[in-house]
C-alpha positions in Angstrom: -41.6 -101.5 -37.1 -40.9 -100.1 -40.3 -38.7 -101.6 -43.2 -36.1 -98.8 -42.6 -36.4 -99.7 -38.9 -35.5 -103.2 -39.3 -32.9 -102.4 -41.9 -31.1 -100.1 -39.4 -31.1 -102.9 -36.6 -29.9 -105.5 -39.1 -26.9 -103.3 -39.9 -26.3 -102.2 -36.3 -26.0 -105.9 -35.4 -24.0 -106.7 -38.2 -21.6 -103.9 -37.3 -21.5 -105.6 -33.5 -20.5 -108.8 -35.1 -17.5 -107.6 -37.1 -16.4 -105.3 -34.2 -16.8 -108.5 -31.8 -14.7 -110.4 -34.4 -12.0 -107.8 -34.9 -11.8 -107.1 -31.1 -11.3 -111.2 -30.7 -8.7 -110.7 -33.5 -6.9 -108.0 -31.6 -6.8 -110.0 -28.4 -5.1 -112.9 -30.1 -2.6 -111.0 -31.8 -1.7 -109.3 -28.6 -1.4 -112.2 -26.4 1.9 -113.0 -24.7 1.8 -116.6 -26.1 1.2 -115.5 -29.8 3.8 -113.1 -29.7 6.2 -115.4 -28.3 5.3 -117.8 -30.8 5.5 -115.5 -33.8 9.3 -114.6 -32.3 10.2 -118.3 -31.9 9.2 -118.9 -35.6 10.8 -115.7 -37.1 14.2 -116.8 -34.9 14.1 -120.3 -36.4 13.0 -119.0 -39.8 16.5 -117.2 -39.7 18.4 -120.4 -39.3 16.0 -123.3 -40.9 14.9 -122.6 -44.5 10.8 -122.9 -44.3 10.1 -124.4 -47.7 12.6 -127.1 -47.6 13.5 -127.8 -43.9 17.1 -127.5 -44.4 19.5 -125.7 -42.0 20.7 -122.4 -43.5 24.4 -123.1 -42.8 25.4 -119.5 -44.0 23.5 -118.1 -41.2 24.5 -120.5 -38.8 28.2 -119.8 -39.7 27.9 -116.2 -39.4 26.7 -116.4 -35.6 29.0 -119.1 -34.8 31.6 -116.8 -36.1 30.3 -113.7 -34.3 30.4 -115.7 -30.9 33.8 -117.1 -31.4 34.9 -113.3 -32.2 33.3 -112.2 -28.9 34.7 -115.0 -27.1 38.5 -114.2 -28.5 37.9 -110.5 -27.8 36.9 -111.1 -24.2 40.0 -113.3 -24.1 42.6 -110.8 -25.2 40.9 -108.0 -23.1 41.5 -110.5 -20.0 45.1 -111.2 -20.9 45.8 -107.5 -21.7 44.3 -106.1 -18.4 46.5 -108.7 -16.2 
């Protein structure tokens, strides 16, 4: 084997290793458990400050107000429909 052939084989092996690592990372990122975990974390981050751990009352109140508004709308529609 020549020095050039050995160098090419080493490059090919390094490329295979990088590709294997990339494929493993893609499989991890595309895993349903990983996706669900990411979404849960994003949802929690909307209601809890990541740095302090304190609840974000402004976002909580917005959601509570929205839910109350939808319930009130349904009650009004129900009453009007009768």
